C-alpha positions in Angstrom: 53.6 45.9 16.8 53.7 49.7 17.2 52.2 49.4 20.7 54.9 46.9 21.8 57.7 49.2 20.5 56.1 52.2 22.4 56.0 50.1 25.6 59.7 49.3 25.2 60.6 52.9 24.6 58.6 54.1 27.7 60.3 51.4 29.9 63.8 52.3 28.5 63.1 56.0 29.2 62.1 55.3 32.8 65.2 53.2 33.4 67.4 55.8 31.8 66.0 58.5 34.1 66.6 56.2 37.0 70.2 55.6 36.0 70.9 59.3 35.6 69.3 59.9 39.0 71.6 57.4 40.7 74.6 59.3 39.5 73.0 62.6 40.6 72.3 61.1 44.0 75.9 60.0 44.5 76.8 63.7 44.7 74.1 64.5 47.2 73.2 61.4 49.3 70.5 61.2 52.0 68.2 63.9 50.7 64.5 64.1 51.6 63.3 64.2 48.0 63.4 61.1 45.8 62.4 59.6 42.4 60.7 56.2 42.3 60.4 54.5 38.9 58.4 51.2 39.0 56.9 48.5 36.9 53.5 47.1 37.6 51.6 43.8 37.3 47.9 44.3 37.1 45.3 41.7 37.9 41.9 43.0 36.7 38.8 42.4 38.7 35.1 43.3 38.8 33.5 43.6 35.4 36.4 44.7 33.3 36.4 41.4 31.4 40.2 41.7 31.4 43.2 39.5 31.7 46.4 40.3 33.6 48.4 43.2 32.4 51.6 45.2 32.8 52.6 48.8 33.2 55.2 51.4 34.2 55.2 54.5 36.2 57.2 57.2 38.0 56.8 58.7 41.4 58.3 61.9 43.0 58.2 61.9 46.7 59.4 63.5 49.9 60.2 62.0 53.3 58.2 64.1 55.9 59.3 62.4 59.1 60.5 59.1 60.5 57.1 57.5 59.7 55.5 59.5 56.8 56.2 60.0 53.1 54.1 61.8 50.5 54.4 60.9 46.8 52.9 62.0 43.5 52.8 59.1 41.0 52.0 58.8 37.3 51.4 55.5 35.6 50.4 53.7 32.4 49.0 50.1 32.4 47.7 47.9 29.7 45.6 44.7 29.5 43.6 42.7 27.0 39.8 42.3 27.3 37.7 39.3 26.5 34.4 40.8 25.4 32.3 38.3 23.5 30.9 41.0 21.3 34.1 42.6 20.0 37.2 40.4 20.1 40.7 41.8 20.2 39.9 44.5 22.7 42.7 46.3 24.5 42.6 48.7 27.5 45.1 51.4 28.4 45.0 53.0 31.8 46.7 56.3 32.2 46.5 58.1 35.6 48.1 59.8 38.6 47.7 59.4 42.3 48.8 61.2 45.5 50.1 58.8 48.1 50.6 58.9 51.8 52.9 56.2 53.1 53.2 55.2 56.7 56.5 53.5 57.6 56.6 51.4 60.8 60.3 52.0 61.1 63.2 53.1 59.0 65.9 50.5 58.8 67.5 48.7 55.9 64.2 46.6 55.7 61.3 49.0 56.2 57.6 47.9 55.9 54.9 50.4 55.2 51.2 51.0 54.5 50.0 53.2 51.7 46.7 55.0 50.8 46.2 57.1 47.7 43.6 59.0 45.7 43.8 60.0 42.1 42.3 60.0 38.7 42.6 57.8 35.7 41.6 57.7 32.0 40.5 54.4 30.7 41.0 53.9 26.9 39.3 50.8 25.4 40.1 50.0 21.8 38.6 47.2 19.7 37.8 46.6 16.1 34.1 47.6 16.8 34.5 50.7 19.0 36.7 53.1 21.0 35.8 54.4 24.5 37.7 56.9 26.6 36.4 57.8 30.0 37.8 59.5 33.2 37.3 58.3 36.7 38.5 58.7 40.3 40.6 55.9 41.8 41.3 55.0 45.4 44.1 52.6 46.4 45.2 51.0 49.7 47.9 48.5 50.3 51.1 47.4 52.0 54.7 47.1 50.9 58.3 47.2 52.0 61.6 48.8 51.0 65.1 47.4 51.2 68.2 49.7 51.3 71.0 48.5 49.0 73.1 51.7 49.3 72.6 55.3 50.4 71.6 56.2 46.8 69.5 53.1 45.9 66.5 51.5 47.7 64.4 48.6 46.3 60.7 48.9 46.9 57.7 46.6 46.3 54.0 47.0 47.3 50.6 45.4 46.7 47.6 47.6 46.3 43.8 47.2 45.9 42.4 49.7 43.5 38.7 50.8 43.5 37.7 52.6 40.3 34.6 54.8 40.1 34.3 54.3 36.3 30.6 53.7 35.5 29.9 50.1 34.5 29.3 50.3 30.8 28.8 46.5 30.5 25.4 46.5 32.1 26.1 44.1 35.0 26.1 46.7 37.7 29.4 45.5 39.2 32.2 47.4 40.9 35.4 48.0 39.0 38.5 47.0 41.0 42.0 45.7 40.4 45.0 44.3 42.3 48.3 46.0 41.5 51.7 44.8 42.4 54.5 47.4 42.0 58.2 46.7 41.9 60.8 49.5 41.6 63.4 51.5 43.3 63.8 54.8 45.2 66.6 57.2 44.2 67.3 60.2 46.5 67.7 63.5 44.7 68.9 66.9 45.8 66.6 69.8 45.1 
């Protein structure tokens, strides 16, 4: 119950920040810096023994040119595991990435490619044990943005994540996930 309340608080905080940024952006439109709150759907893969999960995050980015953005992103994601040994296992992923985004063109509809590198802490909690371990992550994907107004842009992307976390389940597999992000971009003046 406490975990669900904390998730709701984190989501409410992110949307409150986004709402405040919209009003700030109205005063200074078309700036190169932006905030990018987002929600995530996570489809686990490899040997995680996990089901689909959800998460939230926030990015801070800068438009470098007509084609390139850079962005620093932090995220939290959660999913349930189905380990036969332990039952009731839950995994929290907390991490950050540095993204490079390549936009094909900048119009109201703007498709892009993204590549990122970062780090992540995997916290696995079950009635039988607790495990916390850090790893490097690499992501690649594609997405699009759609401009609603000068101060608000919707954005969605799909990413493949490769995780260097050592396989503690003994099967020697690769840890990977598919992540779908949906959020918005709010220009800010710095």
